[in-house]
KOLMARDREN-225736 format. One record per atom (N, C-alpha, C, O): z, x, y; residue in one letter. Coordinates in steps of 0.001 Angstrom, whole numbers, padded with zeros to 6 digits, always signed. Example, Ala and Ser with C-alpha at 12.3 -4.5 7.8 and 13.67 -1.06 7.14 Angstrom:
2
+007800+013190-005690A+007800+012300-004500A+007800+013200-003300A+008465+014236-003319A+007080+012850-002250S+007140+013670-001060S+007870+012900+000030S+008039+013409+001138S
//
This chain:
308
-031137-034715-004391M-032066-034429-003256M-032730-033096-003332M-032131-032091-003715M-033970-033106-002962S-034793-031802-003186S-034481-030924-002028S-033994-031342-000978S-034797-029643-002283T-034510-028506-001185T-035467-028879+000009T-035084-028727+001169T-036654-029344-000275R-037609-029722+000776R-037008-030774+001770R-037186-030686+002985R-036326-031719+001210E-035744-032805+001959E-034594-032259+002779E-034289-032797+003843E-033922-031160+002290M-032771-030552+003056M-033320-029814+004272M-032735-029779+005354M-034522-029209+004007V-035170-028466+005098V-035543-029359+006269V-035351-029001+007430V-036071-030509+005948E-036633-031364+006936E-035535-032169+007732E-035904-032870+008674E-034287-032102+007415R-033196-032688+008054R-032038-031712+008099R-032074-030709+007386R-030994-031959+008915K-029842-031149+008927K-029076-031435+007586K-028814-032586+007235K-028744-030362+006883P-027755-030558+005795P-026328-030876+006204P-025894-030527+007302P-025628-031519+005346K-024286-031998+005658K-023303-030842+005284K-023283-030333+004163K-022499-030477+006304V-021547-029345+005971V-020033-029844+006213V-019747-030663+007086V-019159-029295+005397L-017756-029621+005531L-017038-028347+005677L-017166-027464+004829L-016261-028205+006750V-015459-027003+007055V-014005-027315+006845V-013488-028223+007495V-013323-026621+005982L-011940-026933+005635L-010860-025982+006100L-009681-026158+005790L-011277-024958+006858D-010319-024053+007414D-010711-023811+008872D-011767-024246+009331D-009822-023101+009590S-009947-022994+011048S-011070-022014+011543S-011192-020898+011038S-011824-022436+012473F-012678-021607+013278F-012601-022133+014684F-012071-023210+014958F-013184-021278+015616D-013070-021682+017004D-014113-022753+017341D-015024-023009+016555D-013967-023385+018537Q-014775-024376+018992Q-016235-024018+019120Q-017127-024815+018829Q-016470-022699+019598E-017859-022272+019682E-018560-022255+018376E-019740-022602+018309E-017845-021843+017263F-018426-021861+015961F-018888-023276+015596F-020013-023415+015116F-018126-024286+015782F-018515-025543+015470F-019734-026121+016222F-020619-026796+015696F-019662-025769+017513E-020827-026122+018346E-022229-025553+017921E-023273-026204+017943E-022103-024284+017543R-023230-023589+017026R-023633-024055+015721R-024832-024140+015458R-022703-024381+014837L-022953-024888+013525L-023697-026150+013533L-024521-026385+012649L-023431-027051+014571E-024102-028313+014739E-025551-028188+015103E-026288-029171+015028E-026000-026979+015507E-027417-026797+015702E-028229-026800+014403E-029435-027045+014416E-027506-026508+013204Y-028162-026317+012002Y-027770-027476+010995Y-028503-027813+010065Y-026550-028048+011269C-026048-028940+010218C-025351-030094+010817C-024949-030048+011979C-025196-031119+010067E-024341-032243+010429E-022983-031992+009977E-022783-031849+008770E-022074-031925+010769V-020637-031527+010419V-019890-032778+010018V-019787-033719+010805V-019376-032804+008822L-018602-033866+008252L-017052-033669+008544L-016566-032592+008889L-016359-034814+008366N-014904-034697+008218N-014504-034916+006716N-015285-035364+005876N-013231-034559+006474A-012699-034499+005072A-012842-035893+004401A-012828-035940+003171A-012974-036983+005099N-013135-038157+004478N-014525-038485+003855N-014761-039568+003319N-015436-037465+003965R-016844-037672+003512R-017185-036614+002507R-018240-035981+002542R-016219-036445+001583L-016399-035286+000513L-017714-035504-000221L-018507-034585-000429L-017912-036783-000610E-019131-037098-001493E-020401-036703-000848E-021338-036406-001588E-020551-036661+000385E-021816-036224+001084E-021978-034858+001231E-023083-034403+001526E-020949-034100+001051T-020943-032595+001375T-022039-031775+000614T-022047-031756-000617T-022904-031142+001314E-023881-030323+000716E-023508-028778+000846E-023834-027992-000044E-022864-028397+001900I-022464-027106+002144I-020985-027150+002467I-020535-027898+003335I-020240-026325+001740L-018797-026264+001941L-018401-024854+002594L-018798-023810+002078L-017656-024859+003672I-017241-023582+004237I-015673-023522+004240I-014981-024410+004738I-015208-022469+003679V-013698-022418+003509V-013200-020884+003967V-013994-019990+004260V-011913-020758+003976R-011275-019534+004017R-010322-019528+002792R-010455-020341+001878R-009375-018597+002812S-008473-018473+001674S-007483-019625+001475S-006914-019753+000391S-007267-020451+002471N-006311-021538+002400N-006780-022634+001481N-005936-023434+001077N-008070-022759+001098T-008522-023783+000387T-008932-023319-001059T-009690-022358-001188T-008461-023961-002090R-008777-023598-003412R-009953-024471-003887R-009833-025684-004060R-011064-023810-004083V-012242-024428-004610V-012336-024361-006046V-013124-023607-006618V-011436-025245-006713D-011367-025192-008176D-012258-026301-008863D-013016-027031-008224D-012101-026346-010126R-013011-027208-010899R-012858-028625-010488R-013845-029351-010370R-011615-029053-010260E-011280-030492-009917E-011806-030842-008546E-012334-031935-008341E-011666-029919-007597F-012134-030141-006264F-013685-030205-006274F-014301-031086-005674F-014311-029165-007030I-015792-029323-007084I-016294-030460-007617I-017341-030921-007162I-015620-031082-008662S-016082-032299-009273S-016110-033495-008258S-016818-034473-008499S-015360-033422-007148R-015363-034415-006094R-016458-034260-005073R-016497-034991-004084R-017354-033312-005301L-018419-032993-004409L-019768-033096-005183L-020314-032046-005521L-020299-034208-005463P-021480-034358-006245P-022742-033772-005701P-023613-033319-006445P-022833-033783-004440N-024016-033230-003693N-024017-031865-003212N-024883-031448-002444N-022918-031055-003718L-022655-029660-003253L-023852-028845-003671L-024339-028917-004800L-024310-028054-002694R-025456-027088-002928R-025072-025602-002609R-025724-024670-003080R-024027-025424-001821L-023621-024007-001407L-022100-024034-001018L-021573-024971-000418L-021455-022889-001433V-020124-022607-000917V-020102-021275-000162V-020559-020247-000661V-019559-021328+001049V-019392-020141+001819V-017914-019851+002034V-017216-020711+002572V-017436-018780+001675T-016043-018388+001958T-015890-017229+002923T-016319-016128+002575T-015298-017388+004142A-015185-016378+005109A-014112-015456+004820A-013219-015271+005647A-014139-014785+003560T-013060-013903+003160T-013655-012730+002426T-014826-012732+002047T-012788-011688+002225H-013141-010644+001178H-012766-011203-000137H-013600-011200-001042H-011556-011691-000324G-011109-012093-001698G-011801-013372-002117G-012208-014171-001273G-011936-013570-003428E-012653-014700-004069E-011790-015366-005069E-012295-016221-005797E-010467-015042-005184D-009641-015727-006269D-009439-017093-005946D-008929-017775-006835D-009735-017670-004830H-009529-019110-004500H-010836-019893-004939H-010932-021113-004813H-011825-019095-005462I-013106-019741-005763I-013279-019791-007284I-013236-018718-007885I-013463-020889-007947D-013787-021014-009401D-015286-020786-009559D-016105-021705-009545D-015597-019452-009714K-016927-019077-009842K-017667-019599-011115K-018868-019866-011100K-016914-019719-012157Q-017419-020211-013361Q-017886-021736-013243Q-018965-022119-013693Q-016986-022555-012605A-017346-023908-012335A-018500-024117-011537A-019289-025039-011742A-018622-023216-010565L-019841-023242-009572L-021132-022867-010392L-022193-023471-010234L-020966-021827-011280A-022119-021408-012026A-022563-022453-013023A-023765-022553-013267A-021712-023214-013599E-022073-024347-014551E-022887-025374-013867E-023708-026032-014506E-022701-025546-012593R-023588-026521-011833R-024635-025809-011044R-025312-026469-010256R-024829-024555-011174G-025914-023834-010490G-025692-023721-008976G-026651-023623-008210G-024443-023735-008561I-024216-023705-007093I-023917-022281-006635I-022946-021695-007116I-024668-021718-005767P-024341-020415-005280P-023134-020420-004317P-022710-021435-003765P-022598-019109-004167Y-021560-019002-003131Y-021722-017639-002401Y-022153-016628-002955Y-021359-017709-001191R-021520-016478-000378R-020227-016100+000300R-019431-016973+000645R-019997-014785+000502T-018766-014398+001197T-019060-013748+002557T-020197-013357+002819T-018135-013641+003344A-018260-012956+004675A-017179-011937+004850A-016258-012110+005648A-017302-010838+004071P-016305-009717+004035P-016385-008850+005356P-017089-007840+005377P-015674-009247+006432V-015878-008524+007675V-014581-007904+008176V-014545-007326+009263V-013520-008021+007393Q-012201-007617+007902Q-011838-006181+007471Q-010647-005883+007563Q-012675-005278+007027S-012285-003963+006461S-011647-003172+007534S-010628-002531+007275S-012169-003164+008731Y-011477-002278+009786Y-010109-002779+010109Y-009141-002035+010266Y-010077-004191+010207D-008867-004778+010666D-007698-004643+009638D-006551-004411+010021D-008020-004793+008337V-007048-004643+007237V-006575-003075+007257V-005390-002775+007112V-007467-002233+007423A-007071-000753+007444A-006255-000496+008739A-005316+000299+008712A-006560-001081+009742Q-005805-000943+011008Q-004323-001419+010809Q-003369-000801+011282Q-004212-002538+010089S-002977-003103+009789S-002083-002158+008782S-000862-002039+008883S-002809-001579+007900V-002150-000580+006906V-001591+000540+007694V-000452+000941+007456V-002336+001078+008635M-001856+002126+009451M-000729+001752+010292M+000185+002551+010494M-000743+000556+010804A+000376+000057+011639A+001652+000000+010788A+002741+000311+011269A+001496-000420+009463Y+002662-000477+008618Y+003149+000996+008351Y+004356+001239+008333Y+002249+001935+008152V+002574+003321+007817V+003383+003860+009023V+004438+004474+008865V+002819+003591+010282F+003572+004140+011437F+005002+003431+011567F+006011+004058+011888F+004988+002078+011289A+006232+001460+011385A+007331+002051+010499A+008487+002188+010901A+006917+002395+009279F+007810+003094+008335F+008192+004404+008946F+009381+004724+008954F+007304+005166+009446A+007544+006524+009979A+008401+006578+011103A+009102+007578+011255A+008448+005537+012006T+009181+005505+013267T+010374+004656+013210T+011142+004656+014171T+010624+003874+012095N+011770+002986+011975N+011613+001890+013146N+012595+001338+013643N+010375+001644+013515M+010168+000806+014693M+010688-000554+014516M+011346-001057+015426M+010448-001219+013395V+010881-002611+013114V+012447-002648+013016V+013051-003576+013554V+013078-001720+012380I+014508-001585+012284I+015132-001476+013645I+016099-002154+013993I+014505-000554+014423A+015072-000317+015800A+014939-001584+016590A+015870-001962+017302A+013831-002246+016492D+013695-003505+017248D+014715-004518+016848D+015346-005147+017697D+014885-004684+015556R+015804-005712+015086R+017219-005407+015554R+017918-006322+015989R+017671-004157+015483S+018901-003708+015845S+019239-003832+017328S+020339-004242+017699S+018279-003473+018159M+018317-003592+019624M+018603-005003+020029M+019400-005258+020932M+017940-005935+019348K+018047-007380+019746K+019427-007948+019304K+019828-009029+019733K+020157-007165+018410K+021499-007471+018059K+022455-006848+019026K+023655-007097+018912K+022014-006055+019969G+022987-005253+020826G+023449-003962+020295G+024464-003419+020731G+022663-003421+019286E+023092-002159+018583E+022339-000955+019187E+021179-001090+019574E+022947+000137+019263W+022317+001391+019622W+022387+002422+018569W+023346+003195+018545W+021330+002495+017597R+021529+003232+016465R+020607+004529+016477R+020023+004894+015457R+020519+005142+017581K+019657+006379+017761K+019866+007405+016716K+018906+007854+016090K+021155+007819+016489K+021346+008941+015577K+020883+008624+014214K+020331+009503+013551K+021069+007395+013725E+020736+007219+012273E+019274+006856+012021E+018826+006897+010875E+018490+006486+013103L+017168+006172+012961L+016213+007335+013103L+015529+007521+014109L+016212+008160+011949V+015516+009373+011972V+014228+009075+011046V+014373+008752+009867V+013058+009193+011602G+011829+008884+010772G+011282+010118+010166G+011957+011096+009845G+009947+009983+010030F+009210+011096+009371F+007779+011256+010044F+007249+010324+010648F+007230+012426+009905R+005886+012628+010422R+004838+012290+009274R+004960+012749+008138R+003883+011518+009628V+002901+010982+008590V+001980+012311+008253V+001557+012461+007107V+001731+013117+009125E+000795+014254+008800E+001383+014936+007538E+002574+015228+007426E+000460+015156+006625G+000826+015854+005359G+001389+014938+004281G+001526+015360+003133G+001715+013702+004620K+002176+012813+003561K+001024+012295+002704K-000118+012300+003164K+001262+011885+001578T+000204+011360+000599T+000233+009801+000565T+001232+009137+000286T-000936+009330+000869L-001238+007920+000868L-002052+007623-000422L-003164+008115-000614L-001427+006783-001299G-002128+006344-002558G-002820+005042-002335G-002140+004114-001897G-004064+004859-002576I-004947+003769-002415I-005344+003189-003628I-006122+003850-004317I-004963+002059-004047I-005351+001339-005249I-006524+000454-004947I-006372-000554-004257I-007686+000796-005439G-008811+000114-005133G-009629+000710-004049G-009059+000995-002997G-010944+000939-004188Y-011737+001745-003358Y-013072+001044-002954Y-014153+001630-002898Y-012868-000312-002670G-014086-001013-002073G-014171-000811-000648G-013730+000212-000123G-014775-001834+000066R-014914-001632+001500R-013675-001377+002227R-013625-000531+003120R-012630-002113+001857I-011324-001961+002614I-010688-000592+002227I-010213+000150+003086I-010697-000301+000957G-010050+000960+000533G-010655+002166+001170G-009944+003110+001514G-011961+002161+001338R-012707+003262+001988R-012316+003298+003441R-012076+004371+003995R-012251+002177+004048E-011878+002161+005460E-010427+002678+005700E-010124+003379+006665E-009588+002282+004767V-008173+002742+004881V-008144+004223+004663V-007372+004909+005333V-008911+004745+003797A-008914+006288+003597A-009530+006892+004897A-009030+007916+005362A-010490+006356+005438K-011052+007008+006624K-009996+007057+007749K-009890+008098+008397K-009205+005995+008022Q-008271+006012+009036Q-007153+006909+008745Q-006672+007601+009643Q-006689+006942+007494A-005667+007721+007059A-005866+009164+007193A-005001+009911+007650A-007135+009587+006748L-007471+010905+006961L-007566+011413+008343L-007308+012583+008627L-007976+010436+009287A-008108+010782+010714A-006677+011007+011267A-006554+011645+012312A-005610+010526+010635N-004257+010628+011101N-003485+011724+010312N-002263+011836+010413N-004226+012509+009543G-003614+013616+008860G-003009+013499+007559G-002440+014453+007030G-003121+012254+006970L-002595+012014+005692L-003423+012639+004594L-004635+012742+004787L-002902+013062+003473R-003648+013268+002333R-003906+011973+001621R-003064+011076+001674R-005039+011828+000950V-005316+010480+000263V-005662+010810-001097V-006399+011752-001385V-005030+009891-002085I-005319+009860-003456I-005686+008455-003737I-005056+007506-003271I-006825+008328-004589V-007330+007046-004961V-007384+006721-006400V-007817+007531-007220V-006933+005496-006735Y-007245+004986-008093Y-008198+003961-008049Y-007959+002909-007456Y-009420+004206-008714E-010566+003207-008763E-011243+003380-010122E-011695+004472-010468E-011306+002265-010903K-011910+002378-012242K-013413+002350-012160K-014073+002792-013100K-014006+001837-011048D-015455+001708-010865D-016160+003034-010692D-016060+003612-009610D-016827+003529-011623A-017489+004805-011463A-018414+004824-010281A-018471+005854-009609A-019148+003775-009964K-020070+003758-008877K-019383+003953-007551K-019905+004627-006663K-018207+003361-007412A-017476+003545-006142A-017020+004944-005964A-016959+005439-004838A-016686+005622-007073R-016316+007052-006934R-017518+007838-006605R-017395+008705-005740R-018637+007666-007157L-019833+008392-006946L-020346+008203-005463L-020865+009134-004846L-020178+007002-004954E-020660+006808-003543E-019729+007320-002471E-020029+007223-001281E-018583+007875-002893N-017544+008405-001910N-018020+009610-001186N-018496+010554-001816N-017920+009623+000077S-018273+010711+000924S-017028+011374+001734S-017182+012242+002593S-015849+010873+001361L-014618+011299+002062L-013865+012266+001235L-013995+012244+000011L-013055+013147+001845P-012281+014192+001124P-011003+013558+000524P-009892+013830+000979P-011182+012737-000472V-009963+012147-001128V-010033+012753-002463V-011037+013302-002918V-008812+012608-003114R-008710+012990-004559R-008540+011703-005422R-007766+010793-005125R-009288+011721-006445F-009164+010505-007349F-008300+010799-008543F-008433+011795-009254F-007450+009902-008697A-006421+009926-009787A-007081+009399-011085A-007791+008394-011136A-006775+010167-012086E-007397+009683-013427E-006722+008386-014049E-007286+007608-014818E-005398+008286-013577T-004655+007092-014097T-003878+006492-012956T-003557+007191-011995T-003569+005225-013033L-002655+004599-012102L-001259+005335-011981L-000641+005475-010926L-000912+005727-013067E+000473+006406-013158E+000457+007714-012348E+001459+008058-011722E-000657+008439-012355E-000833+009650-011565E-000717+009289-010060E-000066+009993-009288E-001338+008226-009693L-001261+007899-008231L+000050+007512-007872L+000517+007966-006827L+000808+006640-008668L+002093+006187-008278L+003069+007306-008246L+003957+007273-007395L+002998+008285-009077S+004027+009377-009069S+003773+010419-007977S+004628+011236-007636S+002500+010339-007429S+002134+011395-006433S+002153+010829-004971S+002012+011607-004028S+002313+009585-004785S+002171+009038-003395S+003507+008816-002740S+004478+008388-003363S+003524+009138-001395D+004609+008762-000522D+004613+007378-000019D+005640+006741+000215D+003347+006923+000143I+003120+005570+000532I+002002+004978-000425I+001032+005680-000710I+002127+003748-000900I+001115+003182-001807I+000652+001931-001184I+001468+001097-000792I-000740+001744-001062T-001328+000599-000526T-002313-000103-001484T-003119+000592-002102T-002294-001358-001633I-003041-002104-002645I-004263-002768-002089I-004149-003559-001153I-005509-002465-002655H-006671-003066-002181H-007659-003435-003289H-008832-003063-003265H-007123-004194-004274V-007955-004776-005347V-007867-006263-005253V-006894-006817-004742V-008902-006915-005757P-008905-008410-005814P-007921-008842-006897P-007573-008107-007821P-007493-010119-006706L-006671-010724-007704L-007513-011307-008931L-008261-012270-008765L-007373-010740-010057T-008138-011108-011179T-007131-011165-012483T-005976-010743-012422T-007656-011685-013560D-006794-011586-014763D-006278-010209-015009D-005133-010019-015421D-007129-009239-014754E-006803-007822-014992E-005718-007257-014085E-004807-006522-014464E-005928-007701-012809T-004992-007060-011790T-003685-007905-011577T-002758-007426-010925T-003614-009054-012080K-002420-009951-011879K-001183-009202-012458K-001160-008865-013641K-000218-008963-011656G+001018-008283-012100G+000814-006840-012441G+001576-006280-013228G-000219-006198-011858M-000486-004812-012291M+000588-003824-011688M+000753-002703-012169M+001248-004254-010706I+002405-003475-010187I+003684-004206-010629I+004105-005140-009947I+004303-003821-011723G+005409-004345-012318G+006617-003464-012371G+006697-002476-011640G+007521-003782-013183E+008753-002881-013355E+008365-001554-013981E+008890-000529-013547E+007519-001502-014929R+007187-000161-015465R+006488+000723-014455R+006811+001906-014354R+005520+000176-013691E+004908+000924-012713E+005803+001384-011530E+005694+002498-011017E+006641+000497-011161L+007657+000759-010014L+008610+001826-010467L+009159+002546-009632L+008823+001955-011705A+009817+002961-012180A+009230+004394-012141A+009931+005402-012226A+007855+004396-012003I+007120+005674-011926I+007066+006341-010565I+006956+007558-010417I+007158+005384-009506V+006858+005823-008208V+007926+006890-007721V+009050+006874-008224V+007590+007809-006756K+008545+008692-006267K+009743+008009-005555K+009565+007027-004834K+010908+008526-005762N+012020+007964-005066N+011912+008029-003554N+011658+009106-003014N+012096+006906-002840G+012024+006738-001564G+010527+006564-001046G+010229+006766+000131G+009641+006187-001983A+008348+005762-001569A+008196+004471-000860A+009143+003684-000872A+007146+004190-000269Y+006883+002856+000412Y+005647+002109-000272Y+004699+002742-000736Y+005726+000735-000299L+004645+000076-000810L+004187-001005+000185L+004964-001749+000783L+002800-001018+000306I+002087-002003+001210I+001176-002830+000363I+000403-002326-000452I+001288-004122+000577N+000395-005053-000036N-000223-006028+000932N+000462-006930+001413N-001460-005881+001226T-002240-006803+002072T-003312-007471+001356T-004153-008113+001985T-003356-007356-000109A-004344-007856-000804A-004139-009310-001201A-004605-010239-000542A-003353-009477-002410R-002916-010765-002887R-001549-010646-003472R-001240-009645-004118R-000679-011680-003258G+000730-011582-003791G+000858-011416-005313G+001739-010705-005795G-000034-012083-006063G+000037-012040-007526G-000202-010673-008104G-000022-010502-009310G-000592-009692-007330I-000871-008447-007967I+000457-007629-008132I+000465-006632-008854I+001535-008031-007491V+002799-007338-007564V+003803-008252-008189V+003876-009416-007794V+004581-007804-009137D+005682-008631-009692D+006792-008554-008695D+007348-007491-008418D+007104-009720-008155E+008007-009796-006978E+009360-009497-007405E+010041-008775-006677E+009883-009989-008577E+011158-009642-009160E+011346-008167-009293E+012379-007617-008913E+010349-007532-009831A+010458-006065-010053A+010435-005398-008690A+011091-004368-008542A+009760-005881-007719L+009736-005198-006312L+011165-005377-005779L+011777-004431-005284L+011675-006587-005889L+013124-006732-005422L+014075-005740-005979L+014901-005171-005264L+013960-005529-007272K+014766-004673-008007K+014583-003241-007401K+015545-002516-007149K+013290-002887-007188A+012972-001444-006862A+013602-001232-005403A+014040-000129-005076A+013628-002286-004579L+014120-002133-003201L+015644-002055-003217L+016280-001326-002456L+016213-002895-004179E+017745-002929-004255E+018327-001593-004787E+019392-001138-004369E+017613-001029-005673T+018093+000265-006318T+017746+001493-005516T+018232+002591-005789T+016921+001303-004545G+016541+002442-003644G+015422+003231-004162G+015062+004248-003567G+014794+002789-005332R+013606+003416-005813R+012506+003411-004692R+011832+004417-004469R+012358+002299-004030L+011433+002108-002848L+012354+002172-001650L+013468+001649-001676L+011865+002836-000572A+012635+002917+000653A+012231+001704+001529A+012910+001362+002498A+011092+001065+001147G+010700-000164+001914G+009395-000607+001407G+008725+000062+000620G+009025-001836+001911A+007783-002484+001526A+007283-003208+002799A+008074-003576+003667A+005927-003404+002886A+005222-004110+003970A+004365-005072+003193A+003508-004698+002391A+004649-006382+003481L+003920-007489+002702L+003289-008451+003605L+004012-009080+004378L+002006-008641+003598D+001242-009599+004266D+000906-010834+003452D+000453-011846+003986D+001138-010733+002137V+000856-011709+001113V+001974-011809+000081V+002679-010850-000233V+002088-013029-000422F+003234-013314-001365F+002755-014172-002482F+001716-014824-002380F+003485-014178-003523H+003039-015010-004672H+003140-016500-004324H+002300-017272-004787H+004095-016929-003557H+004400-018243-003065H+004036-018227-001492H+004698-017537-000717H+003042-018954-001094Q+002702-019004+000277Q+002691-020413+000775Q+002058-021274+000165Q+003360-020676+001846P+004209-019788+002538P+005524-019612+001766P+005903-020508+001011P+006266-018430+001940P+007502-018096+001238P+008696-018739+001819P+009571-018023+002305P+008811-019990+001813L+009798-020748+002535L+010770-021501+001640L+011535-022314+002160L+010790-021292+000377V+011771-021953-000484V+012567-020841-001212V+012352-019638-001067V+013496-021378-001997N+014367-020326-002678N+013720-019711-003890N+013951-020154-005015N+012867-018637-003661N+012219-017933-004712N+012102-016508-004456N+012744-016021-003526N+011354-015793-005177S+011255-014326-004948S+010589-014022-003699S+010955-013083-002993S+009562-014833-003383S+008780-014611-002138S+009662-014685-000880S+009619-013838+000014S+010467-015767-000879E+011389-015941+000302E+012387-014790+000433E+012684-014305+001525E+012949-014329-000875K+013895-013228-000833K+013272-011987-000308K+013966-011221+000360K+012011-011715-000551L+011311-010532-000079L+011022-010681+001434L+011198-009731+002197L+010587-011859+001851A+010243-012029+003319A+011517-011818+004128A+011432-011372+005272A+012681-012118+003588R+013953-012066+004371R+014629-010668+004191R+015594-010372+004895R+014142-009824+003275H+014809-008581+002908H+014788-007590+004079H+013795-007436+004790H+015895-006955+004231E+016028-006007+005417E+015040-004786+005265E+014659-004154+006250E+014660-004499+004019K+013801-003318+003806K+012246-003752+003733K+011387-002952+003363K+011976-004960+004080V+010665-005486+003990V+010080-005762+005417V+010768-006416+006201V+009005-005359+005751I+008220-005804+007001I+007358-006932+006472I+006456-006657+005681I+007571-008182+006852A+006916-009321+006374A+006049-009965+007517A+006440-010087+008678A+004769-010379+007021S+003856-011062+008029S+003219-012226+007281S+003066-012142+006062S+002870-013224+007906P+002253-014491+007131P+000837-014466+006885P+000101-015354+007315P+000417-013479+006204H-001142-013245+005801H-001900-013219+007071H-002982-013803+007141H-001376-012547+008130S-002077-012643+009437S-002349-011318+010003S-002969-011264+011065S-001921-010132+009361I-001922-008901+009993I-003358-008499+010384I-003537-007760+011352I-004348-008953+009676A-005775-008488+009920A-006527-009555+010697A-007754-009505+010781A-005785-010562+011292Q-006528-011661+011858Q-006655-011376+013338Q-005905-011891+014168Q-007599-010565+013628T-007839-010251+015098T-008833-011156+015728T-009542-011872+015022T-008917-011158+016998R-009914-011951+017800R-011370-011570+017314R-012261-012361+017003R-011417-010268+017316E-012778-009660+016947E-013262-010112+015447E-014416-010462+015200E-012397-010062+014660T-012889-010428+013254T-013068-011892+013047T-013950-012293+012288T-012264-012730+013694L-012464-014231+013665L-013868-014473+014212L-014643-015227+013623L-014191-013848+015313R-015496-014047+015936R-016647-013617+015044R-017680-014285+014988R-016459-012436+014306Q-017369-011913+013419Q-017556-012729+012207Q-018684-012889+011739Q-016464-013276+011654K-016476-014169+010580K-017392-015430+010834K-018174-015895+010005K-017175-015903+012092G-017984-017082+012408G-019484-016706+012456G-020350-017443+011985G-019746-015515+013050E-021214-015068+013200E-021814-014883+011838E-022965-015248+011598E-021036-014315+010942T-021546-014089+009625T-021777-015340+008846T-022798-015457+008169T-020836-016322+008915V-021021-017513+008283V-022266-018277+008805V-023037-018855+008039V-022420-018247+010150L-023654-018909+010744L-024933-018237+010344L-025961-018892+010172L-024882-016947+010196E-026111-016327+009619E-026386-016735+008105E-027531-016922+007694E-025340-016849+007368I-025574-017353+006019I-026209-018678+005952I-027119-018939+005165I-025649-019608+006895I-026129-020909+006936I-027542-021006+007463I-028330-021783+006923I-027905-020257+008491R-029318-020159+008991R-030171-019741+007880R-031197-020371+007623R-029796-018678+007179T-030723-018114+006164T-030931-019152+005042T-032040-019323+004535T-029793-019865+004656Y-029946-020857+003630Y-030776-022013+004074Y-031608-022465+003287Y-030641-022496+005172V-031391-023700+005762V-032800-023358+005798V-033633-024223+005530V-033169-022085+006127S-034532-021683+006224S-035150-021412+004870S-036355-021583+004688S-034358-021003+003948N-034811-020681+002569N-033828-021296+001445N-033210-020551+000685N-033735-022533+001394P-032790-023173+000484P-033162-022949-001012P-032459-023428-001902P
//
């Protein structure tokens, strides 16, 4: 089908992840919305991170013209398979503030023992004397990855009095920095200098397992680890060991290698671990960002329909 023909009628779109009803109503102004039984007709595919757009799935969409993912991460998209068919894809990376807000929530939860206190109170325990926290002011937050999210995390951390050290291999990201952060020359320098470490890199062949047993052996005794990026970046068995030995005082995980972490594996052990604050890949899912995701996706669709 020619692009001219697509302009003259509504293109057929398949949405495979959740959006609110208003989004679908507005989408129907520009597109014919399909159900999952009409894969072969799909011209525009809209997903979030729950759907893997891999080579096999793409092969079942012979009329596909565009993929839109309402995410920051792209590890669920087989970009090579799309490129081989000349199919463009677009992202809607609108959660930077929300992810950074969640990182700070984890930091304050560590500092105040808030989660432990809540769990113990619900058991009928009064543990006031032993639940002594720490002041975040003056502590060092290590940020691995300095893209949109990493920069927003740094901004919010600095506003709360933390010192910030960053590990970022991209020279451009370092040059574009305008915040008073210190750049580590090596990952090891960041790990050994940080009181709290937070991960903000995409999951790629290079970053898969980048935080493993060797790296966790370098961190300061009693440090904390936060991962809101992707589960595969951290070796979960190594993380469990670091928690058990006390090398890490705690961890906050919004992502796991196995999602959902509900079977007998390392992800489940971490989700249930008393030193772990666990959430179901939901911590940055605010009402505002869900609305903004929809707006951004609709703008991408409007632009594409006008200029396919």
